Residue frames as qw, qx, qy, qz and C-alpha x, y, z in Angstrom:
[[0.448, 0.240, 0.853, -0.122, 152.37, -128.17, -65.75],
 [0.021, -0.064, -0.616, -0.785, 150.90, -128.23, -69.23],
 [0.473, 0.243, 0.348, -0.772, 147.34, -127.02, -69.62],
 [0.486, 0.285, 0.822, 0.078, 144.77, -129.21, -71.31],
 [0.012, 0.013, -0.481, -0.876, 143.88, -128.16, -74.83],
 [0.477, 0.298, 0.438, -0.702, 140.24, -127.04, -74.94],
 [0.324, 0.277, 0.846, 0.320, 137.84, -128.80, -77.28],
 [0.104, -0.239, -0.402, -0.878, 135.50, -127.10, -79.72],
 [0.461, -0.565, -0.645, -0.228, 132.52, -128.32, -77.71],
 [0.487, -0.483, -0.423, 0.592, 133.96, -126.90, -74.49],
 [0.165, -0.085, 0.096, 0.978, 134.47, -123.53, -76.13],
 [0.272, -0.399, -0.554, -0.678, 130.93, -123.48, -77.51],
 [0.524, -0.581, -0.617, 0.083, 129.53, -124.35, -74.07],
 [0.412, -0.372, -0.260, 0.790, 131.59, -121.62, -72.43],
 [0.001, 0.125, 0.287, 0.950, 130.42, -119.02, -74.95],
 [0.418, -0.499, -0.605, -0.459, 126.79, -120.02, -74.34],
 [0.557, -0.526, -0.543, 0.344, 127.22, -120.06, -70.56],
 [0.306, -0.242, -0.117, 0.913, 128.90, -116.65, -70.41],
 [0.125, -0.242, -0.415, -0.868, 126.35, -115.17, -72.81],
 [0.482, -0.556, -0.640, -0.221, 123.46, -116.51, -70.72],
 [0.489, -0.480, -0.423, 0.594, 124.99, -115.06, -67.55],
 [0.137, -0.052, 0.100, 0.984, 125.37, -111.66, -69.21],
 [0.291, -0.397, -0.560, -0.666, 121.76, -111.76, -70.41],
 [0.536, -0.569, -0.621, 0.063, 120.50, -112.66, -66.94],
 [0.491, -0.511, -0.303, 0.637, 122.52, -110.05, -65.06],
 [0.187, -0.349, 0.129, 0.909, 122.72, -107.12, -67.47],
 [0.018, -0.241, -0.650, -0.720, 120.36, -107.28, -70.46],
 [0.329, -0.614, -0.520, -0.493, 117.34, -105.09, -69.78],
 [0.563, -0.557, -0.469, 0.391, 118.42, -104.34, -66.20],
 [0.093, -0.994, -0.043, -0.036, 118.82, -100.91, -64.64],
 [0.680, 0.476, -0.286, 0.478, 122.39, -99.85, -65.36],
 [0.120, -0.727, 0.356, -0.575, 122.80, -97.77, -62.23],
 [0.786, -0.445, 0.307, -0.299, 122.35, -100.89, -60.11],
 [0.934, 0.277, -0.207, 0.093, 124.83, -103.07, -62.02],
 [0.652, -0.648, 0.319, 0.229, 128.07, -104.27, -60.45],
 [0.453, 0.783, -0.399, -0.146, 131.03, -103.51, -62.71],
 [0.268, -0.500, 0.823, -0.034, 133.14, -106.20, -61.03],
 [0.723, 0.207, 0.641, -0.153, 130.67, -108.82, -62.29],
 [0.646, 0.750, 0.030, -0.139, 130.87, -107.41, -65.81],
 [0.072, 0.779, -0.620, -0.062, 134.66, -107.35, -65.60],
 [0.520, -0.231, 0.820, -0.065, 134.65, -111.03, -64.64],
 [0.747, 0.483, 0.433, -0.147, 132.33, -111.90, -67.54],
 [0.443, 0.855, -0.240, -0.124, 134.57, -109.96, -69.91],
 [0.172, -0.642, 0.747, 0.024, 137.74, -111.66, -68.63],
 [0.661, 0.015, 0.746, -0.086, 136.21, -115.09, -69.06],
 [0.703, 0.662, 0.231, -0.118, 135.13, -114.31, -72.60],
 [0.226, 0.850, -0.465, -0.096, 138.64, -113.08, -73.41],
 [0.416, -0.395, 0.819, 0.004, 140.05, -116.37, -72.13],
 [0.737, 0.363, 0.562, -0.093, 137.63, -118.19, -74.42],
 [0.489, 0.850, -0.120, -0.154, 138.86, -115.99, -77.26],
 [0.063, -0.702, 0.706, 0.066, 142.43, -117.08, -76.52],
 [0.601, -0.071, 0.793, -0.070, 141.41, -120.75, -76.35],
 [0.712, 0.608, 0.306, -0.173, 139.67, -120.45, -79.68],
 [0.317, 0.845, -0.409, -0.136, 142.81, -119.03, -81.29],
 [0.350, -0.500, 0.792, 0.000, 144.81, -121.97, -79.90],
 [0.586, 0.131, 0.800, 0.005, 142.69, -124.56, -81.68],
 [0.433, 0.640, -0.093, -0.628, 142.17, -122.59, -84.89],
 [0.205, 0.443, -0.779, -0.394, 144.09, -125.06, -87.07],
 [0.060, 0.065, 0.995, -0.047, 141.96, -128.01, -85.94],
 [0.334, 0.540, 0.568, -0.524, 138.61, -126.28, -86.56],
 [0.433, 0.536, 0.582, 0.431, 136.84, -125.92, -89.93],
 [0.235, 0.086, 0.053, 0.967, 137.36, -122.38, -91.20],
 [0.295, -0.510, -0.423, -0.689, 133.64, -121.58, -91.42],
 [0.646, -0.605, -0.465, 0.018, 132.95, -122.71, -87.86],
 [0.553, -0.235, -0.215, 0.770, 136.00, -120.94, -86.50],
 [0.084, 0.266, 0.185, 0.942, 134.92, -117.71, -88.20],
 [0.451, -0.601, -0.464, -0.469, 131.42, -117.97, -86.77],
 [0.683, -0.555, -0.380, 0.285, 132.63, -118.53, -83.21],
 [0.469, -0.049, -0.063, 0.880, 135.31, -115.84, -83.55],
 [0.088, -0.431, -0.274, -0.855, 132.68, -113.31, -84.66],
 [0.581, -0.634, -0.470, -0.200, 130.35, -114.29, -81.81],
 [0.657, -0.418, -0.282, 0.561, 133.09, -113.75, -79.23],
 [0.310, 0.115, 0.091, 0.939, 134.17, -110.48, -80.82],
 [0.263, -0.553, -0.379, -0.694, 130.61, -109.13, -80.89],
 [0.653, -0.609, -0.445, 0.065, 130.06, -110.17, -77.28],
 [0.574, -0.272, -0.178, 0.752, 133.20, -108.38, -76.12],
 [0.088, 0.299, 0.214, 0.926, 132.11, -105.25, -77.99],
 [0.467, -0.633, -0.448, -0.425, 128.71, -105.40, -76.28],
 [0.685, -0.517, -0.372, 0.354, 130.34, -105.81, -72.89],
 [0.432, -0.050, -0.042, 0.899, 132.65, -102.84, -73.47],
 [0.140, -0.456, -0.319, -0.819, 129.75, -100.65, -74.59],
 [0.607, -0.624, -0.467, -0.160, 127.76, -101.74, -71.55],
 [0.630, -0.329, -0.304, 0.634, 130.66, -100.90, -69.24],
 [0.200, 0.153, 0.081, 0.964, 130.86, -97.38, -70.64],
 [0.367, -0.532, -0.405, -0.646, 127.10, -96.88, -70.28],
 [0.676, -0.549, -0.467, 0.152, 127.13, -98.13, -66.69],
 [0.505, -0.197, -0.183, 0.820, 129.96, -95.77, -65.81],
 [0.009, 0.331, 0.242, 0.912, 128.13, -92.89, -67.51],
 [0.490, -0.602, -0.420, -0.470, 124.83, -93.35, -65.69],
 [0.689, -0.460, -0.418, 0.374, 126.53, -93.93, -62.34],
 [0.394, 0.003, -0.085, 0.915, 128.22, -90.55, -62.73],
 [0.147, -0.526, -0.365, -0.754, 124.86, -88.75, -62.94],
 [0.146, -0.270, 0.505, -0.807, 124.16, -89.02, -59.22],
 [0.147, 0.162, 0.904, -0.368, 121.49, -90.44, -56.89],
 [0.489, 0.429, 0.231, -0.724, 118.53, -88.61, -58.48],
 [0.537, 0.397, -0.565, -0.485, 119.19, -90.30, -61.79],
 [0.107, 0.105, -0.981, 0.126, 119.53, -93.61, -59.98],
 [0.334, 0.313, 0.673, -0.581, 116.05, -93.10, -58.52],
 [0.535, 0.495, -0.127, -0.673, 114.72, -92.05, -61.92],
 [0.365, 0.335, -0.820, -0.287, 116.20, -95.14, -63.55],
 [0.103, 0.086, 0.938, -0.319, 114.53, -97.33, -60.92],
 [0.473, 0.449, 0.355, -0.669, 111.23, -95.71, -61.88],
 [0.461, 0.451, -0.544, -0.538, 111.92, -96.55, -65.52],
 [0.148, 0.116, -0.982, 0.001, 112.23, -100.20, -64.53],
 [0.283, 0.300, 0.734, -0.540, 108.93, -100.06, -62.64],
 [0.513, 0.511, -0.025, -0.689, 107.21, -98.52, -65.65],
 [0.375, 0.376, -0.762, -0.370, 108.66, -101.13, -68.02],
 [0.031, 0.041, 0.977, -0.206, 107.37, -103.90, -65.76],
 [0.435, 0.447, 0.472, -0.623, 103.87, -102.43, -65.91],
 [0.482, 0.517, -0.389, -0.590, 104.14, -102.23, -69.71],
 [0.201, 0.228, -0.944, -0.128, 105.17, -105.90, -69.76],
 [0.239, 0.236, 0.839, -0.428, 102.19, -106.85, -67.60],
 [0.511, 0.521, 0.098, -0.676, 99.87, -105.00, -69.99],
 [0.379, 0.429, -0.700, -0.427, 101.38, -106.95, -72.87],
 [0.062, 0.052, -0.994, 0.080, 100.72, -110.26, -71.15],
 [0.157, 0.379, 0.800, -0.437, 97.20, -109.54, -69.94],
 [0.330, 0.687, 0.316, -0.565, 95.65, -107.06, -72.35],
 [0.169, 0.558, -0.492, -0.647, 97.43, -106.60, -75.68],
 [0.360, 0.185, -0.784, -0.471, 95.60, -108.50, -78.42],
 [0.003, 0.191, 0.942, -0.277, 93.16, -110.08, -75.94],
 [0.189, -0.604, -0.650, -0.421, 89.34, -109.98, -76.08],
 [0.025, -0.392, 0.261, -0.882, 88.39, -106.80, -74.21],
 [0.637, -0.446, -0.187, -0.601, 85.15, -108.04, -72.68],
 [0.895, -0.304, -0.320, 0.063, 86.89, -110.62, -70.48],
 [0.467, 0.420, -0.410, 0.661, 89.80, -108.48, -69.22],
 [0.519, -0.492, -0.555, 0.425, 90.37, -107.82, -65.51],
 [0.011, 0.865, 0.159, 0.475, 89.15, -104.29, -64.76],
 [0.613, -0.787, 0.030, 0.064, 90.59, -104.33, -61.24],
 [0.775, -0.151, 0.228, 0.570, 94.05, -105.24, -62.50],
 [0.406, 0.570, 0.265, 0.663, 93.93, -102.49, -65.12],
 [0.259, -0.917, -0.114, -0.280, 92.88, -99.91, -62.54],
 [0.736, -0.599, 0.130, 0.287, 95.82, -100.97, -60.34],
 [0.691, 0.140, 0.284, 0.650, 98.21, -100.65, -63.27],
 [0.142, 0.804, 0.218, 0.535, 96.91, -97.15, -64.02],
 [0.504, -0.863, 0.004, -0.045, 97.49, -96.16, -60.38],
 [0.803, -0.303, 0.206, 0.470, 101.01, -97.58, -60.52],
 [0.538, 0.396, 0.279, 0.690, 101.90, -95.65, -63.67],
 [0.096, -0.902, -0.165, -0.388, 100.42, -92.43, -62.31],
 [0.652, -0.732, 0.096, 0.172, 102.58, -92.80, -59.20],
 [0.746, -0.045, 0.289, 0.598, 105.66, -93.50, -61.34],
 [0.341, 0.668, 0.293, 0.593, 104.91, -90.53, -63.58],
 [0.299, -0.932, -0.074, -0.190, 104.50, -88.14, -60.65],
 [0.729, -0.561, 0.200, 0.339, 107.78, -89.33, -59.09],
 [0.667, 0.253, 0.318, 0.625, 109.57, -88.92, -62.44],
 [0.125, 0.850, 0.215, 0.464, 108.35, -85.34, -62.73],
 [0.508, -0.859, 0.048, 0.032, 109.71, -84.52, -59.27],
 [0.751, -0.363, 0.321, 0.449, 113.16, -85.89, -60.10],
 [0.658, 0.565, 0.311, 0.389, 113.50, -84.65, -63.68],
 [0.093, 0.981, -0.043, 0.168, 114.54, -81.01, -62.92],
 [0.485, -0.756, 0.431, 0.089, 117.62, -82.20, -61.01],
 [0.798, 0.013, 0.515, 0.315, 118.88, -84.43, -63.86],
 [0.092, -0.478, 0.415, 0.769, 121.03, -82.94, -66.65],
 [0.698, 0.510, 0.056, -0.500, 119.21, -82.70, -70.01],
 [0.464, 0.553, -0.635, -0.274, 119.83, -85.24, -72.73],
 [0.070, -0.220, 0.955, -0.184, 119.20, -88.41, -70.75],
 [0.306, -0.219, -0.826, -0.420, 115.70, -89.22, -71.94],
 [0.023, 0.247, 0.721, -0.647, 113.79, -88.03, -68.89],
 [0.413, 0.299, 0.032, -0.860, 111.24, -85.98, -70.84],
 [0.515, 0.155, -0.694, -0.479, 110.66, -88.86, -73.27],
 [0.266, -0.106, -0.932, 0.224, 110.14, -91.32, -70.42],
 [0.185, 0.282, 0.511, -0.791, 107.67, -89.03, -68.66],
 [0.510, 0.283, -0.247, -0.774, 105.69, -88.68, -71.88],
 [0.435, 0.086, -0.868, -0.223, 105.76, -92.44, -72.49],
 [0.074, -0.205, -0.855, 0.472, 104.32, -93.09, -69.05],
 [0.324, 0.347, 0.259, -0.841, 101.62, -90.44, -69.53],
 [0.490, 0.241, -0.541, -0.640, 100.71, -91.86, -72.95],
 [0.355, -0.044, -0.934, -0.011, 100.30, -95.33, -71.48],
 [0.107, 0.273, 0.665, -0.687, 98.14, -94.02, -68.63],
 [0.454, 0.338, -0.062, -0.822, 95.87, -92.47, -71.25],
 [0.481, 0.171, -0.759, -0.404, 95.81, -95.66, -73.31],
 [0.199, -0.124, -0.934, 0.270, 94.98, -97.82, -70.30],
 [0.242, 0.307, 0.452, -0.802, 92.24, -95.40, -69.19],
 [0.533, 0.292, -0.338, -0.719, 90.67, -95.55, -72.64],
 [0.395, 0.095, -0.905, -0.126, 90.99, -99.34, -72.57],
 [0.063, 0.162, 0.811, -0.558, 89.11, -99.49, -69.28],
 [0.470, 0.354, 0.166, -0.791, 86.12, -97.70, -70.81],
 [0.543, 0.303, -0.601, -0.502, 86.20, -99.99, -73.84],
 [0.188, 0.028, -0.968, 0.163, 86.19, -103.07, -71.62],
 [0.273, 0.291, 0.613, -0.682, 83.09, -101.86, -69.78],
 [0.536, 0.410, -0.151, -0.723, 81.39, -101.11, -73.09],
 [0.403, 0.262, -0.826, -0.293, 82.36, -104.48, -74.59],
 [0.035, 0.069, 0.934, -0.349, 80.78, -106.36, -71.66],
 [0.416, 0.411, 0.448, -0.677, 77.42, -104.81, -72.48],
 [0.434, 0.408, -0.486, -0.640, 77.43, -105.92, -76.11],
 [0.238, 0.051, -0.952, -0.187, 75.73, -108.98, -77.59],
 [0.622, -0.424, -0.491, -0.438, 72.62, -110.87, -76.54],
 [0.565, -0.639, 0.307, -0.422, 71.83, -111.40, -72.87],
 [0.993, -0.084, 0.051, 0.064, 72.98, -115.02, -73.26],
 [0.691, 0.479, -0.187, 0.508, 76.29, -113.84, -74.71],
 [0.099, -0.739, 0.307, -0.591, 76.72, -111.28, -71.94],
 [0.827, -0.464, 0.198, -0.249, 76.05, -113.96, -69.33],
 [0.950, 0.144, -0.048, 0.273, 78.70, -116.14, -70.95],
 [0.380, 0.655, -0.263, 0.597, 81.18, -113.26, -70.83],
 [0.432, -0.688, 0.289, -0.506, 80.46, -112.67, -67.15],
 [0.968, -0.234, 0.083, -0.032, 80.98, -116.36, -66.41],
 [0.792, 0.361, -0.150, 0.469, 84.37, -116.18, -68.10],
 [0.039, 0.733, -0.277, 0.620, 85.25, -113.07, -66.11],
 [0.729, -0.556, 0.222, -0.331, 84.32, -114.87, -62.89],
 [0.981, 0.025, -0.022, 0.191, 86.45, -117.86, -63.89],
 [0.485, 0.622, -0.260, 0.557, 89.36, -115.47, -64.30],
 [0.324, -0.688, 0.352, -0.545, 89.01, -114.41, -60.67],
 [0.942, -0.277, 0.134, -0.136, 88.75, -118.04, -59.54],
 [0.851, 0.334, -0.162, 0.371, 92.00, -118.76, -61.41],
 [0.109, 0.726, -0.345, 0.585, 93.65, -115.84, -59.60],
 [0.691, -0.555, 0.286, -0.363, 92.70, -117.44, -56.30],
 [0.993, 0.006, 0.048, 0.106, 94.19, -120.77, -57.36],
 [0.652, 0.543, -0.193, 0.493, 97.40, -119.07, -58.54],
 [0.121, 0.615, -0.333, 0.705, 97.98, -116.68, -55.66],
 [0.488, -0.475, 0.360, -0.638, 96.18, -118.06, -52.59],
 [0.957, -0.115, -0.093, -0.249, 95.32, -121.76, -52.71],
 [0.941, -0.072, -0.145, 0.296, 97.91, -123.69, -50.70],
 [0.414, 0.549, -0.227, 0.690, 100.02, -120.57, -50.06],
 [0.396, -0.300, -0.541, 0.678, 101.11, -119.09, -46.74],
 [0.046, -0.888, -0.448, -0.093, 98.60, -116.44, -45.69],
 [0.445, -0.707, -0.004, 0.550, 101.44, -114.40, -44.26],
 [0.329, -0.261, 0.460, 0.782, 102.91, -113.68, -47.70],
 [0.217, 0.579, 0.693, 0.372, 99.61, -112.92, -49.48],
 [0.067, 0.064, -0.008, 0.996, 98.71, -109.32, -50.30],
 [0.185, 0.490, 0.707, -0.476, 95.38, -108.30, -48.76],
 [0.287, 0.555, -0.069, -0.778, 94.76, -105.69, -51.46],
 [0.183, 0.178, -0.820, -0.512, 94.87, -108.38, -54.17],
 [0.063, -0.336, -0.939, 0.029, 92.10, -110.49, -52.66],
 [0.146, 0.595, 0.398, -0.683, 90.13, -107.31, -51.95],
 [0.232, 0.410, -0.444, -0.762, 90.47, -106.44, -55.64],
 [0.161, -0.057, -0.943, -0.287, 89.16, -109.90, -56.51],
 [0.041, 0.490, 0.769, -0.409, 86.21, -109.43, -54.14],
 [0.209, 0.575, 0.059, -0.789, 85.40, -106.09, -55.77],
 [0.215, 0.251, -0.707, -0.626, 85.63, -107.62, -59.25],
 [0.120, -0.224, -0.964, -0.073, 83.38, -110.55, -58.35],
 [0.114, 0.535, 0.569, -0.614, 80.86, -108.25, -56.67],
 [0.279, 0.495, -0.219, -0.793, 80.60, -106.19, -59.87],
 [0.218, 0.109, -0.872, -0.424, 80.32, -109.36, -61.97],
 [0.024, -0.351, -0.910, 0.221, 77.60, -110.77, -59.72],
 [0.206, 0.545, 0.300, -0.755, 75.66, -107.48, -59.80],
 [0.319, 0.378, -0.488, -0.719, 75.71, -107.58, -63.59],
 [0.156, -0.079, -0.972, -0.157, 74.55, -111.23, -63.59],
 [0.072, 0.477, 0.735, -0.476, 71.63, -110.25, -61.36],
 [0.250, 0.505, -0.047, -0.825, 70.81, -107.32, -63.63],
 [0.270, 0.162, -0.775, -0.548, 70.58, -109.68, -66.61],
 [0.096, -0.298, -0.941, 0.127, 68.23, -111.88, -64.59],
 [0.123, 0.552, 0.465, -0.681, 66.09, -108.90, -63.66],
 [0.265, 0.446, -0.329, -0.789, 65.99, -107.88, -67.31],
 [0.836, 0.239, 0.016, -0.494, 64.37, -111.20, -68.20],
 [0.436, 0.436, -0.785, -0.054, 67.23, -113.69, -68.64],
 [0.819, -0.276, 0.315, -0.392, 65.83, -116.98, -67.36],
 [0.735, 0.374, -0.565, 0.024, 68.54, -119.62, -67.58],
 [0.879, -0.456, -0.116, 0.072, 69.67, -122.18, -65.05],
 [0.765, 0.126, -0.146, 0.615, 73.35, -121.53, -65.75],
 [0.090, 0.612, -0.107, 0.778, 73.14, -117.80, -64.97],
 [0.657, -0.638, -0.006, -0.401, 71.28, -118.50, -61.72],
 [0.938, -0.208, -0.113, 0.253, 73.84, -121.19, -60.85],
 [0.566, 0.384, -0.145, 0.715, 76.70, -118.80, -61.64],
 [0.251, -0.727, 0.076, -0.635, 75.22, -116.18, -59.32],
 [0.846, -0.515, 0.009, -0.137, 75.23, -118.78, -56.53],
 [0.875, 0.076, -0.107, 0.465, 78.78, -119.93, -57.33],
 [0.279, 0.582, -0.146, 0.750, 80.02, -116.35, -57.21],
 [0.520, -0.703, 0.043, -0.483, 78.20, -115.79, -53.90],
 [0.936, -0.332, -0.035, 0.111, 79.88, -118.83, -52.37],
 [0.715, 0.275, -0.101, 0.634, 83.28, -117.75, -53.67],
 [0.023, -0.724, 0.091, -0.683, 82.78, -114.24, -52.27],
 [0.737, -0.633, 0.032, -0.235, 82.08, -115.72, -48.84],
 [0.922, -0.089, -0.030, 0.375, 85.27, -117.80, -49.06],
 [0.504, 0.483, -0.060, 0.714, 87.37, -114.85, -50.21],
 [0.273, -0.782, 0.059, -0.557, 86.02, -112.53, -47.50],
 [0.862, -0.505, 0.041, 0.003, 86.88, -115.11, -44.86],
 [0.836, 0.137, -0.006, 0.531, 90.34, -115.56, -46.39],
 [0.208, 0.714, -0.060, 0.666, 90.91, -111.79, -46.37],
 [0.550, -0.753, 0.103, -0.346, 90.16, -111.64, -42.65],
 [0.936, -0.278, 0.072, 0.204, 92.51, -114.54, -41.95],
 [0.656, 0.425, -0.028, 0.623, 95.30, -112.93, -43.97],
 [0.076, -0.790, 0.102, -0.600, 94.88, -109.68, -42.05],
 [0.770, -0.615, 0.095, -0.144, 94.97, -111.53, -38.73],
 [0.920, -0.006, 0.017, 0.391, 98.14, -113.39, -39.72],
 [0.471, 0.540, -0.055, 0.696, 99.92, -110.18, -40.68],
 [0.322, -0.819, 0.029, -0.474, 98.78, -108.24, -37.62],
 [0.804, -0.568, 0.172, -0.027, 100.52, -110.69, -35.28],
 [0.879, 0.154, 0.086, 0.443, 103.78, -110.88, -37.26],
 [0.341, -0.726, 0.140, 0.581, 106.86, -108.72, -36.81],
 [0.456, 0.819, -0.184, -0.295, 108.14, -106.77, -39.83],
 [0.057, -0.605, 0.777, 0.164, 111.42, -108.66, -39.83],
 [0.501, 0.045, 0.862, -0.064, 109.62, -112.01, -39.92],
 [0.606, 0.669, 0.330, -0.277, 107.33, -110.83, -42.70],
 [0.274, 0.808, -0.440, -0.281, 110.32, -109.68, -44.74],
 [0.230, -0.387, 0.889, 0.082, 112.01, -113.03, -44.24],
 [0.583, 0.301, 0.734, -0.174, 108.87, -114.93, -45.25],
 [0.540, 0.780, 0.033, -0.315, 108.53, -112.85, -48.40],
 [0.075, 0.676, -0.698, -0.226, 112.13, -113.73, -49.26],
 [0.399, -0.083, 0.913, -0.031, 111.27, -117.40, -48.84],
 [0.609, 0.572, 0.469, -0.285, 108.18, -117.02, -51.04],
 [0.369, 0.805, -0.323, -0.335, 110.34, -115.42, -53.73],
 [0.140, -0.455, 0.868, 0.140, 112.75, -118.35, -53.60],
 [0.566, 0.239, 0.772, -0.160, 109.83, -120.72, -54.19],
 [0.569, 0.758, 0.134, -0.289, 108.90, -118.79, -57.32],
 [0.120, 0.736, -0.617, -0.252, 112.52, -118.83, -58.52],
 [0.366, -0.184, 0.912, 0.024, 112.53, -122.61, -58.11],
 [0.626, 0.508, 0.536, -0.251, 109.28, -122.94, -60.06],
 [0.438, 0.823, -0.220, -0.286, 110.90, -121.02, -62.90],
 [0.069, -0.594, 0.790, 0.139, 114.12, -123.05, -62.74],
 [0.525, 0.028, 0.844, -0.104, 112.23, -126.35, -62.77],
 [0.585, 0.588, 0.541, -0.140, 110.11, -125.42, -65.78],
 [0.439, 0.896, 0.028, -0.065, 112.18, -123.05, -67.94],
 [0.217, -0.789, 0.531, 0.220, 115.92, -123.05, -67.25],
 [0.196, -0.374, 0.845, 0.328, 117.70, -124.79, -70.12],
 [0.544, 0.374, 0.739, -0.131, 114.45, -125.87, -71.79],
 [0.234, 0.247, 0.616, 0.710, 113.38, -125.54, -75.42],
 [0.175, 0.237, 0.209, -0.932, 111.41, -122.29, -75.57],
 [0.417, 0.001, -0.570, -0.708, 109.13, -123.70, -78.26],
 [0.524, -0.270, -0.804, -0.080, 107.70, -126.18, -75.75],
 [0.186, -0.121, -0.602, 0.767, 107.31, -123.91, -72.72],
 [0.091, -0.722, -0.685, -0.035, 103.97, -122.75, -71.29],
 [0.106, 0.444, 0.022, 0.890, 103.35, -119.02, -71.64],
 [0.546, -0.655, -0.274, -0.445, 100.49, -119.20, -69.15],
 [0.803, -0.431, -0.268, 0.311, 102.64, -120.71, -66.40],
 [0.520, 0.084, -0.082, 0.846, 105.36, -118.11, -67.00],
 [0.156, -0.586, -0.177, -0.775, 102.77, -115.34, -66.88],
 [0.712, -0.627, -0.283, -0.140, 101.59, -116.71, -63.53],
 [0.755, -0.200, -0.194, 0.594, 105.20, -116.78, -62.30],
 [0.248, 0.362, 0.038, 0.898, 105.67, -113.15, -63.35],
 [0.410, -0.644, -0.221, -0.607, 102.49, -112.16, -61.52],
 [0.799, -0.497, -0.306, 0.143, 103.42, -114.08, -58.38],
 [0.623, -0.059, -0.133, 0.769, 106.78, -112.34, -58.26],
 [0.002, 0.524, 0.154, 0.838, 105.10, -109.00, -58.90],
 [0.609, -0.675, -0.295, -0.293, 102.91, -109.57, -55.84],
 [0.785, -0.373, -0.206, 0.449, 105.94, -110.33, -53.69],
 [0.444, 0.202, 0.024, 0.873, 107.86, -107.33, -55.02],
 [0.212, -0.667, -0.245, -0.671, 104.93, -105.01, -54.38],
 [0.708, -0.662, -0.242, -0.034, 104.77, -106.13, -50.75],
 [0.724, -0.162, -0.100, 0.663, 108.52, -105.72, -50.32],
 [0.213, 0.441, 0.124, 0.863, 108.26, -102.20, -51.70],
 [0.454, -0.721, -0.250, -0.460, 105.43, -101.36, -49.27],
 [0.797, -0.508, -0.199, 0.259, 107.43, -102.75, -46.35],
 [0.608, 0.110, -0.023, 0.786, 110.47, -100.77, -47.42],
 [0.048, -0.620, -0.130, -0.772, 108.50, -97.54, -47.23],
 [0.644, -0.682, -0.190, -0.289, 107.14, -98.40, -43.78],
 [0.663, -0.670, 0.327, 0.075, 110.33, -99.80, -42.20],
 [0.607, 0.681, -0.409, -0.009, 113.44, -99.83, -44.43],
 [0.750, -0.481, 0.440, 0.110, 116.01, -102.58, -43.84],
 [0.044, 0.595, -0.696, -0.399, 119.10, -103.65, -45.75],
 [0.350, 0.029, 0.934, 0.061, 117.75, -107.20, -46.08],
 [0.471, 0.640, 0.550, -0.256, 114.46, -106.08, -47.59],
 [0.257, 0.824, -0.227, -0.450, 116.19, -103.65, -49.95],
 [0.098, -0.426, 0.845, 0.308, 118.53, -106.39, -51.17],
 [0.399, 0.250, 0.881, -0.049, 115.67, -108.87, -51.58],
 [0.434, 0.755, 0.299, -0.390, 113.61, -106.34, -53.51],
 [0.157, 0.712, -0.509, -0.457, 116.51, -105.71, -55.88],
 [0.206, -0.159, 0.947, 0.188, 116.88, -109.45, -56.51],
 [0.424, 0.497, 0.727, -0.213, 113.14, -109.83, -57.10],
 [0.350, 0.808, 0.004, -0.475, 113.11, -106.87, -59.49],
 [0.029, 0.553, -0.728, -0.405, 116.06, -108.26, -61.46],
 [0.278, 0.077, 0.955, 0.072, 114.36, -111.63, -61.76],
 [0.431, 0.657, 0.492, -0.375, 111.11, -110.02, -62.85],
 [0.269, 0.750, -0.329, -0.507, 112.92, -108.20, -65.64],
 [0.054, -0.340, 0.898, 0.275, 114.55, -111.45, -66.75],
 [0.354, 0.291, 0.879, -0.133, 111.30, -113.44, -66.62],
 [0.433, 0.734, 0.239, -0.466, 109.42, -110.80, -68.63],
 [0.203, 0.648, -0.579, -0.451, 112.17, -110.91, -71.26],
 [0.183, -0.106, 0.972, 0.100, 111.94, -114.69, -71.30],
 [0.474, 0.512, 0.620, -0.360, 108.18, -114.48, -71.84],
 [0.424, 0.763, -0.138, -0.467, 108.76, -112.37, -74.96],
 [0.040, 0.502, -0.817, -0.281, 111.51, -114.73, -76.15],
 [0.348, 0.138, 0.924, -0.085, 109.20, -117.74, -75.77],
 [0.491, 0.672, 0.329, -0.446, 106.45, -115.89, -77.63],
 [0.305, 0.723, -0.444, -0.433, 108.84, -115.16, -80.49],
 [0.118, -0.296, 0.937, 0.143, 110.11, -118.75, -80.58],
 [0.406, 0.322, 0.831, -0.203, 106.59, -120.15, -80.71],
 [0.451, 0.711, 0.077, -0.533, 105.46, -117.70, -83.40],
 [0.202, 0.585, -0.669, -0.411, 108.10, -119.05, -85.77],
 [0.005, 0.086, -0.993, -0.079, 106.88, -122.64, -85.30],
 [0.526, -0.266, -0.425, -0.687, 103.18, -122.07, -84.86],
 [0.497, -0.230, -0.795, 0.259, 103.28, -123.80, -81.47],
 [0.337, -0.568, 0.102, -0.744, 101.04, -122.54, -78.67],
 [0.424, -0.087, -0.838, 0.333, 101.26, -123.90, -75.15]]
């Protein structure tokens, strides 16, 4: 039976589809966790496209044929290089696999810093979040140091350890600068800054807790929010005691007090829900919560024009998935299961992809001047 001659449009679509699949499954991902059979399939499909393109060469304008031919050729070269790198890192053993997983964790913290702190006004940044990120990087750095002696030299372990340490130092310095920045300006200006900081915590509640299953919420996150709001309220009261007499500051103190009462009640309810739930059920519920976040991403970003996409929504999606991943990691330490390990890997892969997409949207919007 004769095969149907492919069209130029079909070939273009196939090139785009295969390239997007490669980007999602391999670009920026930990090589030691990659499945070579998937890469082999991607490579085989691209080679078939290469053959189809050769078949229709005479019916395609020379310039367009050359452009598509070069795209396919470059893609196949990238795939071959990636295959060699995957095989190389897999040959280094389980300690390197663990070290590479730590690299991914560090990179995700760096990406979170980029979204929440880099280039932002220091006086309104979330001190609790930054402290948590410092703790995460310190844990990663310590684990890297333990593994490094068992890994052959020349694989970037020393450089990665230094990079993590440098970022811990930078974040620690940043924390002090944030505290200092909040005390600058007139008392009215400081009160306005504190109100904005409180609004940031209220937004966190809306993003991570409002309308969500208590079972899949992380108690430590709402505790962090309570601690942040308590510090903010204490500073508001200090301004009042120092002579600031404004209705809005007094009203803000009351609003924060009411929110603290709500959050403390919510924390107790979350703890109760988790205490009466089996580990297996909690793991399954976290998997379901992750699927909801994946759908939110698919509905708002998959196949869309990056120039029109909301960076804030994508940042929220990244943070929601980070919360789920953190809980999966904690559960894995307490009671490891194959299901949880698999789910955590999927969540981590998606987090890497979403963080890359955030940067791609930023770049696309910079070239057009659009901000969403």
